[in-house]
C-alpha positions in Angstrom: -6.8 7.7 38.5 -6.6 5.2 35.2 -3.4 3.8 34.2 -2.5 3.8 30.4 0.3 2.0 28.8 1.1 3.8 25.7 3.9 1.5 23.4 5.2 3.5 20.1 7.8 3.2 17.4 9.7 5.9 17.3 10.8 5.2 13.9 7.5 4.8 12.2 6.5 7.2 9.9 9.4 9.6 9.9 9.0 10.5 13.3 5.4 11.5 13.1 4.7 10.1 16.5 7.8 11.5 18.5 7.1 14.6 16.9 3.7 14.9 18.7 4.6 12.9 21.3 4.0 15.7 23.6 0.7 16.5 22.6 -0.2 12.9 22.9 0.3 12.8 26.2 -1.4 15.8 27.2 -4.4 14.3 25.7 -4.0 10.8 27.6 -3.8 12.5 31.1 -6.5 15.2 30.0 -8.6 12.1 30.2 -8.1 11.3 33.3 -5.1 8.5 33.1 -1.7 7.8 34.4 0.4 7.6 31.4 3.0 4.9 31.1 5.2 5.4 27.9 7.5 3.0 26.3 9.0 3.4 22.8 10.2 0.3 21.4 13.9 -0.2 20.4 13.9 -3.7 18.5 11.5 -6.2 16.5 9.4 -7.3 18.9 9.9 -5.4 21.9 6.2 -4.4 21.8 5.3 -7.5 21.9 7.1 -8.8 24.7 6.6 -5.5 26.7 2.9 -5.8 26.3 2.8 -9.4 27.0 4.7 -8.9 30.3 2.9 -5.7 31.9 -1.0 -5.5 29.9 -2.2 -7.1 33.0 -1.2 -4.0 35.1 -3.2 -1.5 32.7 -6.8 -0.7 31.8 -5.9 0.9 28.6 -2.9 0.1 26.2 -2.6 2.2 23.6 0.1 1.4 20.8 1.3 3.7 18.1 3.2 2.8 14.9 2.5 1.2 11.4 0.4 -2.1 11.2 3.5 -4.1 12.1 3.1 -2.3 15.3 -0.5 -3.1 15.8 0.7 -6.8 15.2 2.9 -6.7 18.5 0.0 -5.3 20.6 -2.1 -8.2 19.1 0.4 -11.2 19.9 1.3 -9.4 23.4 -2.1 -9.1 24.6 -3.2 -12.3 23.3 0.2 -13.5 25.3 -0.5 -11.7 28.2 -4.1 -13.3 28.7 -5.2 -9.9 30.1 -8.0 -9.0 27.3 -7.2 -5.4 28.3 -9.1 -2.7 25.6 -6.5 -1.2 23.7 -6.3 1.9 21.6 -3.9 2.7 17.9 -2.3 5.6 16.8 -1.2 4.9 13.2 1.6 6.5 11.6 2.8 4.0 9.0 2.8 4.1 5.5 -0.3 2.0 4.6 -2.8 1.6 8.4 -4.9 -0.9 7.1 -6.6 -1.6 10.1 -7.0 1.7 10.9 -8.7 2.6 7.7 -11.0 0.0 8.0 -12.2 1.4 11.3 -12.1 4.7 10.6 -9.1 5.7 13.0 -8.1 9.0 11.8 -4.4 9.5 10.4 -4.0 12.4 12.7 -1.9 11.4 16.0 -3.4 13.5 18.3 -7.1 13.2 16.7 -6.6 9.1 17.4 -5.0 9.4 20.7 -8.3 10.9 21.2 -10.6 8.3 19.9 -8.0 5.9 22.0 -9.4 7.3 25.1 -13.1 8.1 24.6 -14.3 5.2 25.9 -16.1 4.3 22.6 -15.3 0.9 21.4 -15.5 -1.7 18.6 -15.3 -5.4 19.4 -13.7 -7.0 16.0 -11.8 -10.5 14.9 -8.8 -11.4 14.7 -7.3 -14.3 13.4 -4.6 -17.4 13.9 -2.0 -18.4 11.6 0.1 -21.7 12.7 -1.0 -20.5 16.6 0.6 -16.8 15.9 -2.1 -14.1 16.3 -2.7 -11.4 12.9 -4.5 -8.6 13.1 -5.8 -8.2 9.6 -3.7 -9.9 7.0 -1.8 -13.3 6.3 -0.6 -13.6 2.9 1.8 -14.8 0.3 2.8 -14.5 -3.3 4.2 -11.5 -5.8 2.4 -9.1 -4.5 3.2 -9.5 -0.9 5.4 -6.8 0.2 4.6 -4.2 -3.1 2.7 -1.9 -0.9 5.0 -1.9 1.9 8.4 -1.4 -0.2 7.1 1.3 -3.1 8.3 4.3 -2.9 5.6 6.4 -1.3 6.0 9.3 -3.9 5.2 6.7 -6.9 1.9 5.8 -5.0 1.2 9.2 -3.9 1.4 9.8 -7.5 -0.6 7.3 -9.7 -2.3 5.7 -6.1 -1.1 2.0 -4.9 -4.5 0.6 -6.8 -3.4 1.7 -10.0 0.1 0.6 -8.9 -0.7 -2.7 -8.1 -2.7 -2.8 -11.8 0.9 -1.4 -13.1 2.7 -4.5 -11.6 0.7 -7.0 -13.2 0.9 -5.4 -16.5 3.9 -5.0 -16.4 4.6 -8.3 -15.6 5.1 -11.1 -18.4 3.8 -14.8 -18.5 7.1 -16.1 -17.3 7.5 -13.9 -14.6 4.1 -15.1 -13.2 5.2 -19.0 -14.0 8.5 -18.1 -12.0 6.7 -17.1 -8.7 3.8 -19.6 -9.0 3.2 -21.9 -5.9 1.3 -25.1 -6.2 -0.9 -25.0 -3.5 -3.9 -27.0 -2.0 -6.6 -25.0 -0.3 -9.2 -26.8 1.4 -11.9 -24.7 3.1 -15.7 -25.6 3.9 -14.9 -29.0 3.5 -14.0 -28.8 0.1 -10.2 -28.5 -1.7 -9.1 -26.4 -4.3 -5.5 -27.4 -5.6 -4.3 -25.2 -8.2 -1.2 -22.9 -9.7 -1.2 -19.5 -7.6 0.8 -16.4 -7.6 -0.8 -14.7 -4.7 -3.1 -15.5 -1.6 -4.1 -13.5 1.1 -6.8 -14.6 4.4 -7.6 -12.1 7.0 -10.1 -9.3 8.5 -9.7 -6.0 6.7 -11.9 -4.0 4.0 -8.7 -2.7 1.9 -4.7 -4.7 2.3 -1.8 -2.1 1.3 -4.6 0.9 0.8 -6.1 -1.6 -2.0 -9.9 -2.5 -1.6 -10.7 -4.2 -4.9 -8.4 -7.1 -3.9 -10.4 -8.1 -0.6 -14.0 -10.0 -1.4 -16.7 -7.3 -1.5 -18.6 -7.2 1.8 -15.7 -8.2 3.5 -16.3 -7.8 7.6 -14.3 -7.1 10.6 -16.5 -8.5 13.1 -18.3 -11.6 11.6 -16.5 -14.2 12.9 -15.2 -15.2 9.4 -12.0 -14.7 7.9 -12.3 -13.2 4.0 -9.8 -15.2 1.6 -8.7 -14.3 -2.1 -6.4 -16.8 -3.8 -5.4 -15.7 -7.8 -4.6 -18.6 -10.1 -1.1 -18.1 -12.4 -2.6 -16.9 -15.4 -2.0 -18.8 -18.5 -2.6 -16.5 -21.2 -3.0 -12.4 -21.3 -6.4 -13.0 -21.9 -6.0 -14.4 -17.8 -4.5 -11.5 -16.7 -6.9 -9.2 -18.2 -9.5 -11.3 -16.5 -7.6 -10.6 -13.1 -7.0 -6.9 -13.4 -11.1 -6.4 -14.6 -12.5 -8.5 -11.4 -10.2 -6.5 -9.2 -11.5 -3.5 -10.9 -15.0 -4.5 -10.8 -14.7 -6.7 -7.4 -16.8 -9.5 -9.2 -14.3 -12.1 -8.7 -14.4 -14.8 -11.7 -13.6 -18.3 -10.3 -11.6 -18.9 -13.4 -8.9 -16.7 -12.4 -9.6 -16.3 -8.5 -10.9 -18.6 -5.5 -12.4 -16.4 -3.1 -15.0 -16.7 -0.1 -15.3 -16.8 3.9 -14.8 -19.1 6.4 -14.3 -20.0 9.8 -11.2 -21.6 9.6 -9.0 -23.2 6.4 -5.7 -25.0 5.6 -2.9 -24.6 3.0 -0.3 -26.9 1.5 2.1 -25.5 -0.9 4.8 -27.8 -3.0 7.3 -25.8 -1.1 7.9 -23.9 1.7 6.6 -20.5 0.9 7.4 -16.8 2.7 4.2 -15.7 4.2 4.0 -12.1 5.5 1.5 -11.2 9.0 0.0 -7.6 9.0 3.0 -6.3 6.7 5.9 -8.3 8.8 7.9 -11.4 7.7 5.9 -14.1 9.4 7.9 -17.5 8.3 8.4 -19.7 5.3 6.5 -23.0 5.6 4.8 -25.5 3.8 1.9 -26.1 5.4 -0.3 -23.4 7.4 -3.5 -23.4 9.5 -5.3 -19.9 9.3 -8.8 -19.8 11.7 -10.8 -17.0 13.1 -10.8 -15.7 16.9 -14.3 -13.7 16.4 -14.8 -11.3 18.7 -11.1 -10.9 20.3 -10.2 -7.2 20.1 -11.8 -4.6 22.3 -10.6 -1.6 20.1 -11.6 2.4 20.4 -13.0 3.3 17.6 -14.6 7.1 16.4 
């Protein structure tokens, strides 16, 4: 009998995981696993439990949103065991699962987790902390995670982002602007920015247009997009058209790929790691950890 650890957030997705728990465990046991179930009770509880116990299991599966996945990768890295893992997405956005094609249906996702079909993907490191798919700061950092779901369902998250962008005036942008120096591939870009993301994903908060075209989760590189602070209505329209077409105009967007990059800002800024609060710093070093996650995929 193989051993499987299942750690899940009972509050994710309005209890969707809890409602399907019996069926999920049945899928695991039918695949020949002896299952240990651990519901999380506080932030980082999943991280701590996985860090302490992952080495005792042949497969570690988590259920929840992108934040739960963040705890999985952090816990696995701290444990040093290199266990294979699986993911049952039940959050609002589920960017990582979306990028890998993992189904939203929890029972179907459970079947994928024990299928034995794995993909080895990259993750990132932000000031020494692991993240699964994105590290970001700026005006859009939490829009996809705090917006009312009914509104996003009605007009689509992509349309909502563009609506937010169009609705903000230049004064708002200037107030949110951060002076930053981005050093990447031996070159430094210094400018005023309203938003920045770095990661390994095909979408962020359900959006594909904000990620550089051709982004890959297994190329050993981080993808980055930095939106410059618009100085005119024309700049706002250029940012919108760049995102819609995914042809980023360098006069308003700095983007590309790199193994490592550093960001220095003129004041401490709040970063988001996988949709969760990461910290407030004025200097960050980010690097890709190639082929560091062995995860079950369809």
